[in-house]
C-alpha positions as CSV (number, residue, x, y, z in Angstrom):
1,X,-63.4,74.8,-76.5
2,X,-61.4,77.9,-77.2
3,X,-62.7,81.2,-75.9
4,X,-63.5,82.6,-79.4
5,X,-65.4,79.4,-80.3
6,X,-67.3,79.6,-77.0
7,X,-68.4,83.2,-77.7
8,X,-69.5,82.3,-81.2
9,X,-71.5,79.4,-79.9
10,X,-73.2,81.5,-77.2
11,X,-74.0,84.3,-79.7
12,X,-75.5,81.7,-82.1
13,X,-77.6,80.4,-79.3
14,X,-78.8,83.8,-78.4
15,X,-79.7,84.6,-82.0
16,X,-81.6,81.4,-82.3
17,X,-83.5,82.1,-79.1
18,X,-84.3,85.6,-80.4
19,X,-85.5,84.3,-83.7
20,X,-87.8,81.9,-81.8
21,X,-89.2,84.7,-79.7
22,X,-89.8,86.8,-82.8
23,X,-91.5,83.9,-84.5
24,X,-93.7,83.4,-81.5
25,X,-94.6,87.1,-81.5
26,X,-95.4,87.0,-85.2
27,X,-97.8,84.1,-84.7
28,X,-99.6,85.6,-81.6
29,X,-102.4,87.0,-83.6
30,X,-105.9,87.3,-82.1
31,X,-108.3,85.6,-84.4
32,X,-111.7,86.3,-82.8
33,X,-113.4,89.2,-81.0
34,X,-116.3,89.0,-78.5
35,X,-118.5,91.3,-76.5
36,X,-118.2,90.5,-72.8
37,X,-121.3,90.4,-70.6
38,X,-122.2,93.8,-69.2
39,X,-120.4,94.3,-65.9
40,X,-122.5,94.2,-62.7
41,X,-122.5,97.6,-60.9
42,X,-124.6,96.5,-57.9
43,X,-122.7,93.7,-56.1
44,X,-123.9,92.2,-52.8
45,X,-120.5,92.5,-51.0
46,X,-119.6,95.9,-49.5
47,X,-116.2,97.4,-50.1
48,X,-115.3,97.1,-46.4
49,X,-116.2,93.4,-46.4
50,X,-114.1,92.8,-49.6
51,X,-111.1,94.6,-48.0
52,X,-111.5,92.5,-44.8
53,X,-111.8,89.2,-46.6
54,X,-109.0,89.7,-49.2
55,X,-106.3,87.1,-48.7
56,X,-103.8,85.4,-50.9
57,X,-104.9,81.9,-51.8
58,X,-102.8,79.4,-53.8
59,X,-105.1,76.4,-54.2
60,X,-108.0,76.3,-56.6
61,X,-110.9,74.0,-57.5
62,X,-110.6,72.4,-60.9
63,X,-113.5,74.5,-62.3
64,X,-113.1,76.9,-65.2
65,X,-114.2,80.6,-64.8
66,X,-117.2,81.6,-66.8
67,X,-116.8,84.5,-69.2
68,X,-119.0,86.6,-67.0
69,X,-116.4,86.4,-64.2
70,X,-113.5,87.1,-66.5
71,X,-115.3,90.1,-68.0
72,X,-116.1,91.5,-64.5
73,X,-112.5,91.1,-63.4
74,X,-111.2,92.9,-66.5
75,X,-113.7,95.7,-66.0
76,X,-112.6,96.1,-62.4
77,X,-109.0,96.5,-63.6
78,X,-109.3,98.6,-66.7
79,X,-113.0,99.0,-67.5
80,X,-114.3,102.4,-68.8
81,X,-116.4,103.9,-66.0
82,X,-117.1,107.4,-67.4
83,X,-118.5,108.9,-70.5
84,X,-115.2,110.7,-71.2
85,X,-113.3,107.3,-71.3
86,X,-111.8,107.4,-67.8
87,X,-111.2,103.9,-66.4
88,X,-111.7,102.1,-63.1
89,X,-108.1,102.5,-62.0
90,X,-106.0,105.7,-61.8
91,X,-103.6,106.3,-64.6
92,X,-100.9,109.0,-65.0
93,X,-102.3,111.6,-67.4
94,X,-105.1,109.2,-68.4
95,X,-102.5,107.8,-70.9
96,X,-103.2,104.2,-69.8
97,X,-99.9,102.2,-69.9
98,X,-101.6,98.9,-69.0
99,X,-102.8,96.0,-71.0
100,X,-104.8,93.1,-69.4
101,X,-104.7,89.5,-70.7
102,X,-106.2,86.2,-69.5
103,X,-104.5,82.8,-70.0
104,X,-106.5,79.6,-69.7
105,X,-105.7,76.0,-70.7
106,X,-106.9,76.6,-74.2
107,X,-106.7,80.3,-75.1
108,X,-105.3,83.8,-74.5
109,X,-107.7,86.8,-74.2
110,X,-106.8,90.4,-74.5
111,X,-109.1,93.0,-72.8
112,X,-110.4,95.8,-75.0
113,X,-111.9,98.5,-72.7
114,X,-113.6,100.3,-75.5
115,X,-117.0,98.6,-75.7
116,X,-116.1,96.1,-73.0
117,X,-114.8,93.5,-75.4
118,X,-112.0,91.0,-75.7
119,X,-110.0,89.6,-78.6
120,X,-108.9,86.0,-78.2
121,X,-106.8,83.3,-79.8
122,X,-106.6,79.6,-79.3
123,X,-103.3,78.5,-77.7
124,X,-101.7,75.5,-76.1
125,X,-101.6,75.7,-72.3
126,X,-99.0,78.4,-71.6
127,X,-99.5,78.2,-67.8
128,X,-96.6,75.7,-67.2
129,X,-94.2,77.8,-69.2
130,X,-95.3,81.0,-67.3
131,X,-94.9,79.1,-64.1
132,X,-91.2,78.4,-65.0
133,X,-90.8,82.2,-65.5
134,X,-92.3,82.9,-62.1
135,X,-89.8,81.0,-59.9
136,X,-91.8,77.9,-60.4
137,X,-94.8,79.0,-58.2
138,X,-97.3,76.2,-58.5
139,X,-100.3,78.5,-58.3
140,X,-99.5,80.0,-61.7
141,X,-100.1,76.6,-63.3
142,X,-102.8,75.4,-61.0
143,X,-105.3,78.3,-61.4
144,X,-108.0,77.8,-64.1
145,X,-107.4,81.4,-65.2
146,X,-104.3,83.5,-65.1
147,X,-104.7,87.2,-65.2
148,X,-101.7,88.9,-66.8
149,X,-101.0,92.6,-66.2
150,X,-98.6,94.0,-68.7
151,X,-97.4,97.6,-69.2
152,X,-95.9,99.7,-71.9
153,X,-94.1,102.6,-70.1
154,X,-93.2,104.3,-73.4
155,X,-96.8,105.6,-73.6
156,X,-95.9,107.8,-70.7
157,X,-92.4,108.9,-71.7
158,X,-93.3,111.9,-73.8
159,X,-95.1,113.6,-70.9
160,X,-93.2,112.2,-67.9
161,X,-89.7,111.3,-69.1
162,X,-87.7,109.3,-66.7
163,X,-90.6,108.9,-64.3
164,X,-92.6,106.8,-66.9
165,X,-91.5,103.4,-65.4
166,X,-92.4,104.6,-61.9
167,X,-95.9,105.7,-62.9
168,X,-96.5,102.5,-64.9
169,X,-95.6,100.5,-61.8
170,X,-98.0,102.6,-59.7
171,X,-100.7,102.0,-62.3
172,X,-100.2,98.3,-62.1
173,X,-100.7,98.4,-58.3
174,X,-104.0,100.4,-58.6
175,X,-105.5,98.0,-61.2
176,X,-104.3,94.8,-59.4
177,X,-105.9,95.9,-56.1
178,X,-109.2,96.6,-57.9
179,X,-109.2,93.1,-59.4
180,X,-108.2,91.4,-56.1
181,X,-111.2,93.1,-54.4
182,X,-113.4,92.1,-57.3
183,X,-112.2,88.5,-56.8
184,X,-113.6,88.6,-53.2
185,X,-116.9,90.1,-54.3
186,X,-117.3,87.3,-56.8
187,X,-116.7,84.6,-54.3
188,X,-113.4,83.6,-55.9
189,X,-109.8,83.4,-54.6
190,X,-106.5,84.7,-56.1
191,X,-102.9,85.5,-55.3
192,X,-100.8,88.3,-56.8
193,X,-97.5,87.0,-58.2
194,X,-94.8,89.7,-58.7
195,X,-91.8,87.4,-59.1
196,X,-92.1,87.0,-62.8
197,X,-89.4,87.4,-65.5
198,X,-91.3,90.1,-67.4
199,X,-89.6,90.3,-70.7
200,X,-89.4,86.6,-71.4
201,X,-93.0,86.2,-70.2
202,X,-94.1,88.9,-72.7
203,X,-92.3,87.0,-75.5
204,X,-93.8,83.8,-74.5
205,X,-97.3,85.4,-74.8
206,X,-96.3,87.0,-78.0
207,X,-97.1,90.5,-76.7
208,X,-96.4,93.6,-78.9
209,X,-93.0,95.2,-78.7
210,X,-92.7,97.5,-75.7
211,X,-95.0,95.6,-73.4
212,X,-93.6,93.7,-70.4
213,X,-95.3,91.5,-67.9
214,X,-95.3,93.0,-64.4
215,X,-97.9,90.9,-62.5
216,X,-99.5,87.5,-62.7
217,X,-102.8,86.9,-60.8
218,X,-103.8,83.2,-60.6
219,X,-107.6,83.2,-59.9
220,X,-110.3,80.6,-59.5
221,X,-112.9,79.0,-57.2
222,X,-111.7,78.0,-53.8
223,X,-110.6,74.4,-53.4
């Protein structure tokens, strides 16, 4: 194939892939909204014990997480903990660049901190496809629930300019550690997965423009 023909073919393929991604994004509408169970503020595991017991675990029992556990984990990451709207994890300028999602075998949930709610949509099992975008780490597909931490640094740009991406990354770390400690307190296990191709993962999930996936957290009951 001549060089010009090869370039045309590659361009056509890229356009087709882009069209597919846009189509996926257009179809990724949340069709239902639920109130999550009220978060528990008086756990039985101390902070010190949770810190001491936190370990990365990559094997899970084949048991789905109840909505109570999912809601508690989302609250630990981004729940509103103050009457002025401040959240559980620090955020630059209280501008909140993060969005939290949960992927299971049958649906995708999006956490709505206001009112401790979630919107959800039915979906085919996206975990195998997200595994492929996370250097094929088996835990991404094996876990009954996959927490997805996405960020939109543009929310910080007006105030922080070129430091927006840095501050978004820091925010991801704060929220993720909260959720990992909450995992321990709930008697669950998890592993943070940072090796994820963020932009394709966001397109696969049909996330809004500007959001990219920065962390995956496979979570479940211990095997």
